[in-house]
C-alpha positions in Angstrom: -38.9 83.8 -100.5 -38.7 84.9 -96.8 -35.7 83.6 -94.9 -33.7 82.8 -98.2 -30.1 84.0 -98.0 -27.4 84.4 -100.5 -23.6 84.6 -99.8 -21.0 86.6 -101.6 -17.2 86.6 -101.1 -15.5 89.9 -101.8 -11.8 90.2 -101.0 -12.0 86.9 -99.2 -14.4 88.2 -96.7 -17.5 86.1 -96.2 -20.7 88.1 -96.7 -24.4 87.1 -96.7 -27.2 88.9 -98.3 -30.8 88.0 -97.4 -33.1 88.0 -100.4 -36.0 89.7 -98.7 -36.8 93.1 -97.2 -34.2 92.6 -94.4 -30.8 94.2 -94.4 -27.6 92.4 -95.5 -26.0 90.1 -92.9 -22.7 88.4 -92.5 -21.3 84.9 -91.6 -23.3 85.0 -88.3 -26.5 84.6 -90.2 -25.3 81.4 -91.9 -24.1 79.7 -88.8 -27.2 80.8 -86.9 -29.4 79.2 -89.5 -27.6 75.9 -89.1 -29.0 75.6 -85.5 -27.5 74.3 -82.2 -27.9 70.7 -81.2 -26.4 67.3 -81.9 -23.5 68.5 -84.0 -22.3 70.9 -81.3 -22.6 68.1 -78.7 -20.3 65.9 -80.9 -17.8 68.8 -81.1 -17.8 69.0 -77.3 -17.2 65.3 -76.9 -14.2 65.4 -79.3 -12.9 68.4 -77.6 -12.5 66.5 -74.3 -9.6 64.3 -75.5 -8.3 67.2 -77.7 -8.1 69.5 -74.6 -6.6 66.7 -72.5 -3.8 66.2 -75.1 -2.4 69.7 -74.5 -2.5 69.2 -70.7 -0.9 65.8 -70.9 1.9 67.0 -73.2 2.9 69.9 -70.9 2.3 68.4 -67.4 3.2 64.7 -67.4 6.9 65.2 -66.5 6.1 66.5 -63.1 4.5 63.2 -62.2 7.0 61.0 -64.0 10.1 62.3 -62.2 9.7 60.4 -58.9 9.1 57.1 -60.7 11.7 57.5 -63.5 14.5 59.2 -61.5 16.5 56.1 -60.9 15.7 54.4 -64.2 16.9 57.3 -66.2 19.5 58.5 -63.7 18.0 62.0 -63.7 19.9 64.8 -62.0 18.3 68.1 -60.7 19.4 69.8 -63.9 17.9 67.1 -66.0 14.5 67.5 -64.3 14.6 71.3 -64.8 15.3 70.8 -68.5 12.6 68.2 -68.9 10.0 70.5 -67.3 11.0 73.5 -69.4 11.7 71.9 -72.8 8.1 71.4 -73.8 7.3 75.1 -73.3 10.4 75.9 -75.3 9.0 73.9 -78.2 5.7 75.7 -77.9 7.2 79.1 -77.9 9.5 78.4 -80.9 6.6 77.3 -83.0 3.9 79.8 -82.1 4.1 82.0 -85.2 4.4 79.1 -87.6 1.2 77.4 -86.5 -0.8 80.6 -86.8 0.2 80.9 -90.4 -0.4 77.3 -91.2 -3.8 77.4 -89.6 -4.9 80.2 -91.9 -3.4 78.6 -95.0 -3.9 74.8 -94.6 -7.1 75.0 -92.7 -8.2 74.0 -89.2 -9.1 70.4 -89.9 -5.8 69.4 -91.5 -3.8 71.0 -88.7 -5.9 69.3 -86.0 -5.6 65.8 -87.7 -1.9 66.0 -88.5 -1.0 67.8 -85.2 -2.7 65.4 -82.9 -1.6 62.2 -84.7 2.0 63.5 -84.7 1.8 64.3 -81.0 0.4 60.8 -80.3 3.4 59.4 -82.1 5.9 61.5 -80.2 4.3 60.7 -76.8 4.4 57.0 -77.7 8.1 57.3 -78.5 8.7 59.1 -75.2 7.0 56.2 -73.5 9.7 53.9 -74.8 12.5 56.2 -73.7 15.4 54.5 -72.0 17.6 57.5 -71.4 17.4 61.2 -70.8 18.3 62.4 -74.3 15.5 60.5 -76.1 13.0 61.7 -73.6 14.0 65.4 -73.8 14.1 65.3 -77.6 10.6 63.9 -77.8 9.3 66.4 -75.2 10.7 69.3 -77.2 9.2 68.0 -80.5 5.9 67.3 -78.7 5.8 70.9 -77.5 6.6 72.2 -81.0 3.8 70.0 -82.5 1.0 70.4 -79.9 1.0 74.2 -80.1 -0.6 73.9 -83.6 -3.8 71.9 -82.7 -4.0 73.7 -79.4 -4.4 77.0 -81.2 -6.5 75.7 -84.0 -9.0 73.9 -81.6 -10.4 77.2 -80.2 -10.8 78.7 -83.6 -12.4 75.6 -85.0 -14.9 75.4 -82.2 -15.8 79.1 -82.3 -16.4 79.0 -86.0 -19.1 76.4 -85.6 -21.0 78.5 -83.1 -23.0 81.7 -83.5 -22.2 84.8 -81.3 -24.9 83.7 -78.8 -23.1 80.4 -78.0 -19.5 81.4 -78.6 -18.8 82.5 -75.0 -20.0 79.1 -73.9 -17.4 77.4 -76.0 -14.6 79.1 -74.1 -16.2 78.1 -70.8 -16.5 74.5 -71.9 -12.8 74.4 -73.1 -11.7 75.8 -69.8 -13.7 73.1 -68.0 -12.2 70.4 -70.1 -8.6 71.6 -69.4 -9.4 71.6 -65.6 -10.6 68.0 -65.8 -7.4 67.1 -67.6 -5.4 68.6 -64.8 -7.3 66.5 -62.3 -7.1 63.3 -64.3 -3.2 63.2 -64.5 -2.6 62.8 -60.7 -5.5 60.2 -60.6 -3.7 58.2 -63.3 -0.4 58.5 -61.5 -2.0 57.2 -58.2 -3.4 54.2 -60.1 -0.3 53.3 -62.2 2.9 54.3 -60.4 2.4 52.0 -57.4 2.3 49.0 -59.8 5.5 46.9 -59.9 6.0 46.7 -63.6 9.3 45.4 -65.1 8.4 44.2 -68.6 11.2 43.3 -70.9 10.6 44.0 -74.6 13.9 43.2 -76.4 16.3 45.9 -75.4 13.6 48.0 -73.7 12.6 47.7 -70.1 9.1 48.9 -69.4 8.3 50.4 -66.0 5.2 51.9 -64.6 6.1 55.4 -65.8 6.5 54.1 -69.3 2.9 52.7 -69.1 1.8 56.1 -67.7 3.2 57.9 -70.8 1.8 55.3 -73.1 -1.7 55.9 -71.7 -1.1 59.6 -72.2 -0.7 59.0 -75.9 -4.3 57.9 -76.2 -6.1 61.3 -76.1 -4.1 62.8 -79.0 -4.6 59.6 -81.0 -8.3 59.5 -80.4 -8.6 63.2 -81.2 -6.6 62.9 -84.5 -8.8 60.0 -85.7 -12.0 61.8 -84.6 -11.2 65.0 -86.5 -10.8 63.0 -89.7 -14.5 62.4 -89.7 -15.4 66.0 -88.8 -15.8 68.8 -91.5 -13.6 71.7 -92.2 -14.5 75.1 -90.7 -17.1 76.6 -93.1 -15.8 80.1 -92.2 -12.3 79.1 -93.3 -13.7 77.7 -96.6 -15.7 80.8 -97.3 -12.6 83.0 -96.6 -10.7 80.8 -99.1 -13.5 81.2 -101.7 -14.7 77.6 -101.5 -18.4 78.5 -101.0 -19.7 75.3 -102.5 -17.9 73.2 -99.9 -19.0 75.6 -97.1 -22.6 75.3 -98.2 -22.5 71.5 -98.1 -21.1 71.7 -94.5 -23.8 74.2 -93.4 -26.4 71.9 -94.7 -25.0 68.8 -93.0 -24.8 70.7 -89.7 -28.3 71.9 -90.2 -29.6 68.4 -90.8 -27.9 67.0 -87.6 -29.0 69.9 -85.4 -32.6 70.2 -86.6 -33.4 66.8 -88.0 -34.7 68.4 -91.2 -33.7 67.7 -94.8 -30.6 69.5 -96.0 -32.6 71.0 -98.9 -34.6 73.0 -96.4 -31.5 74.9 -95.1 -32.6 78.5 -95.6 -29.4 79.8 -97.2 -27.6 79.7 -100.5 -24.0 80.5 -101.4 -22.6 81.9 -104.6 -20.4 79.1 -106.0 
């Protein structure tokens, strides 16, 4: 039947064979057959808060210092450490996250990573001294490096070669918007005279600022729970039955056609 495709996995490399007079094809044929439409738009929407999470984790301290300097009794040395410690966490965990992404899968890393980062940013928002704040910022840098790296792979693996370059452009645009949003939030929140007493905690405007910055990773972590695993990762892991199910779901969302009309089949 024309357009009918069959996938095989040899040595964990996803391969597609078209059952017709055409030559064998690879993963690109499968993702191309799933189309481009609503599902891709959903990915872009989720990527907004996901991209902002990385920017918020690494950049917020620069805006917090003027407001928190007196409350936390920050010296010049303290400020330097707080600016650098997030990047120290990211550098120390770079190799670990690459391995986990290829073994656990993209989705698990994105869900767990963003939810953990949201928790750490929330804890940092309740900081009452320098040592709690610097600890949470280091752990935040260590954690955010995982979903930051997995996000690009995840998005690319749901796009064919024709649209893959567009993904990088959109991610770069999202990051740029995140950099613009932080000073806008600072201008709106820091002038507020907030002195909220919660037990032993005193909540100031900079605490509220950090608490708001925990929302993007929280939203991202919850959103990725409802999104599928990368089909390319599943095929590489030999889980072709699950990959086929995802291809069909993406095809239905993008084209509006029945899943049964997806013109490809996988060896399961």
